[in-house]
C-alpha positions in Angstrom: -20.1 -5.1 9.7 -16.3 -5.4 9.4 -14.9 -7.9 6.9 -13.3 -11.0 8.4 -10.5 -11.8 6.0 -8.8 -14.1 8.6 -11.7 -16.4 8.0 -10.7 -16.9 4.3 -9.1 -20.3 3.6 -5.6 -20.7 2.4 -6.9 -21.7 -1.0 -8.9 -18.4 -1.2 -5.9 -16.3 -0.1 -3.8 -18.2 -2.7 -6.3 -17.0 -5.3 -5.8 -13.4 -4.1 -2.1 -13.9 -4.7 -2.9 -14.3 -8.4 -5.0 -11.1 -8.6 -3.5 -7.6 -9.1 -5.1 -4.5 -10.7 -6.8 -5.3 -14.0 -7.8 -1.7 -14.7 -4.1 -0.7 -15.1 -2.4 -4.0 -15.9 -4.5 -4.5 -19.1 -3.4 -1.0 -20.2 0.3 -1.8 -19.7 0.3 -5.4 -21.0 1.8 -4.5 -24.4 4.1 -1.7 -23.3 7.7 -2.6 -24.1 10.0 -3.0 -21.1 12.2 -0.1 -22.1 9.2 2.2 -22.2 8.0 0.9 -18.8 11.4 1.9 -17.4 11.1 5.4 -18.9 7.6 5.8 -17.4 8.9 4.7 -14.0 11.8 7.1 -14.1 9.5 10.0 -15.1 7.1 9.1 -12.3 9.8 8.8 -9.7 11.3 12.2 -10.6 8.0 14.0 -10.5 6.3 15.3 -7.3 2.9 14.8 -9.1 1.6 12.6 -11.9 3.0 14.0 -15.2 -0.4 14.3 -16.9 1.1 16.1 -19.9 2.3 12.7 -20.9 -0.7 11.1 -22.6 0.3 7.6 -21.3 -0.2 8.8 -17.7 -3.4 10.6 -18.7 -4.8 7.4 -20.1 -3.9 5.5 -16.9 -5.6 8.1 -14.7 -8.8 7.8 -16.8 -9.1 4.3 -15.5 -9.1 5.6 -11.9 -12.2 7.7 -11.3 -12.4 9.9 -8.1 -14.0 8.2 -5.1 -16.0 10.1 -2.5 -15.1 9.5 1.2 -17.7 7.1 2.7 -17.2 8.1 6.3 -16.0 11.8 6.3 -16.4 12.3 10.1 -14.6 9.1 10.9 -11.8 9.9 8.4 -11.4 13.4 10.0 -11.0 11.7 13.4 -8.3 9.4 12.0 -6.5 12.3 10.5 -6.7 14.2 13.8 -4.9 11.2 15.5 -2.0 11.8 13.1 -2.0 15.5 14.0 -1.6 14.5 17.6 1.0 11.8 17.2 2.7 12.4 13.9 6.3 12.0 15.1 5.5 8.9 17.1 3.6 7.4 14.1 6.6 8.0 11.8 8.9 6.4 14.3 6.6 3.4 14.5 6.5 3.1 10.7 10.3 3.1 10.6 11.0 0.8 13.5 8.0 -1.6 13.5 6.0 -1.4 10.3 8.9 -1.5 7.8 10.6 -4.5 9.4 7.2 -6.3 9.4 6.9 -5.7 5.7 10.4 -7.1 5.0 9.5 -10.2 7.0 7.0 -11.3 4.2 9.2 -13.6 2.3 7.4 -13.6 -1.1 6.2 -10.0 -1.1 9.7 -8.7 -0.3 11.0 -10.1 -3.6 9.3 -7.2 -5.5 11.1 -4.6 -3.3 14.4 -6.4 -3.8 14.0 -6.6 -7.6 12.8 -3.0 -8.0 15.9 -1.9 -6.0 14.5 1.4 -4.9 15.3 1.1 -1.2 18.8 -0.2 -2.1 19.6 2.3 -4.8 17.7 5.4 -3.6 16.7 4.6 0.0 16.5 8.2 1.3 14.2 9.3 -1.5 12.1 6.2 -1.2 11.5 6.7 2.6 10.9 10.4 2.1 8.3 9.7 -0.5 6.5 7.4 1.9 6.6 10.0 4.7 5.3 12.6 2.3 2.4 10.4 1.1 1.4 9.8 4.7 1.4 13.5 5.5 -0.7 14.2 2.4 -3.2 11.5 3.3 -3.5 12.7 6.9 -3.9 16.4 5.9 -7.4 17.5 6.8 -9.5 17.2 3.6 -6.7 15.4 1.9 -8.8 12.5 0.9 -11.5 14.5 -0.9 -11.8 13.3 -4.5 -9.1 15.7 -5.7 -7.4 16.2 -2.4 -3.6 16.0 -2.0 -3.8 12.6 -0.3 -6.1 11.1 -3.0 -3.7 12.4 -5.6 -0.8 10.8 -3.8 -2.7 7.5 -3.6 -3.3 7.6 -7.3 0.4 8.1 -8.0 1.2 5.1 -5.7 -1.3 3.0 -7.6 0.3 3.9 -11.0 3.7 3.2 -9.5 2.6 -0.3 -8.3 1.3 -1.1 -11.8 4.5 0.0 -13.5 6.8 -1.8 -11.0 4.6 -4.9 -11.4 5.2 -4.8 -15.2 8.9 -4.0 -14.7 9.8 -6.9 -12.4 7.8 -9.3 -14.6 9.9 -8.3 -17.6 13.3 -8.6 -15.9 15.5 -11.3 -17.5 17.4 -11.9 -14.2 16.3 -12.8 -11.7 13.2 -14.3 -13.4 9.9 -13.9 -11.6 8.7 -17.3 -10.3 5.1 -18.4 -10.4 5.3 -19.8 -6.9 5.5 -16.1 -5.6 2.1 -15.2 -7.0 1.8 -12.1 -9.1 4.1 -9.1 -8.2 2.3 -6.7 -5.9 -0.7 -9.0 -5.6 -3.9 -8.5 -3.6 -2.6 -10.3 -0.5 0.6 -8.4 -0.4 -1.2 -5.1 -0.9 -3.5 -6.0 2.0 -0.6 -6.9 4.2 1.2 -3.6 3.4 -2.0 -1.7 4.2 -2.0 -3.4 7.6 1.5 -2.1 8.3 0.1 1.5 7.9 -3.1 0.9 9.9 -3.0 -1.9 12.4 0.8 -1.8 13.1 0.7 1.9 13.7 -2.2 1.6 16.2 -0.6 -1.4 17.9 2.6 0.6 18.1 0.8 3.5 19.7 -0.7 1.1 22.2 2.7 -0.3 23.0 4.2 3.1 23.8 1.2 4.1 25.9 -0.3 6.7 23.7 -4.0 7.4 24.6 -6.1 6.5 21.6 -9.9 6.7 21.9 -12.2 4.2 20.3 -13.4 7.0 17.9 -9.8 7.8 16.8 -9.0 4.1 16.3 -12.1 3.6 14.2 -11.2 6.8 12.3 -7.7 5.6 11.6 -9.0 2.4 10.1 -11.5 4.4 8.1 -8.6 6.5 6.6 -6.8 3.4 5.5 -9.9 1.6 4.3 -10.5 4.5 1.9 -6.8 4.3 0.9 -7.3 0.6 0.2 -10.2 1.4 -2.1 -8.2 4.1 -3.9 -5.3 1.6 -4.3 -7.6 -1.1 -5.7 -7.5 -3.5 -2.8 -10.4 -5.9 -2.6 -12.8 -4.9 0.1 -12.8 -8.5 1.5 -9.2 -7.9 2.4 -9.7 -4.7 4.3 -10.7 -5.3 8.0 -12.0 -2.2 9.7 -11.4 -2.8 13.4 -8.5 -3.8 15.5 -9.4 -7.4 16.4 -10.2 -8.5 12.9 -7.2 -6.7 11.5 -4.9 -8.4 14.1 -6.4 -11.8 13.3 -5.7 -11.2 9.6 -2.2 -10.0 10.2 -1.5 -13.2 12.1 -2.8 -15.2 9.2 -0.5 -13.4 6.8 2.4 -13.9 9.2 1.7 -17.6 9.4 1.6 -17.8 5.6 4.4 -15.4 4.6 6.8 -14.6 7.4 10.1 -16.4 7.2 13.8 -15.4 6.8 15.1 -14.6 3.3 18.3 -13.0 2.1 16.2 -10.3 0.4 14.3 -9.4 3.5 17.5 -9.3 5.6 
């Protein structure tokens, strides 16, 4: 049965804003800010995870490979991308990305990390490449190219979280929750799953129920790889839309950073 995160109370979702990724955060807690910056630079400049650096090797030891729970469904979701890849990339740029920037608290991390401002083309290209890797047939096998991309993104999240926490200006404010917290991760996951499927519906693309279920299965597995709590990962269109509306009610408002 699909989780119903929209049924969670505001108090429960507020708790999820204080939760992040203990497996990696604990490992990085005592790393000096300068070293965090060096690690981020090294990760950003590499197409893969630089495992020759023992610090990255230690982080990856905390992230064991995960088998795909629904391989047939995942294959159907990947096939949808093979059919509508250009349309999906267009939807991500024109629909999903603006939706992500509408989340007033979550956008503060993107603003402070400055990657889209300082190196926007590379940042967007990385996202597109991750999507292509994830949607490659077999890419989500435990050591597949998509699973490796997800692992790199999870390391990046942990390092960016530590980085923005250590910035002297602007200081991170407790009212925002933790940087890259569970609710914000769940909302971002919806921009890749629900928003894409909604966008395909809006442009009249024929998407079968099997393909739709498969697309959610792909992103549910990605959510698990990224450490997102299963209670925040709806697996069908209606429950995902209800959750997206809850997040919008809680988070969507105009901010200078989002604009």
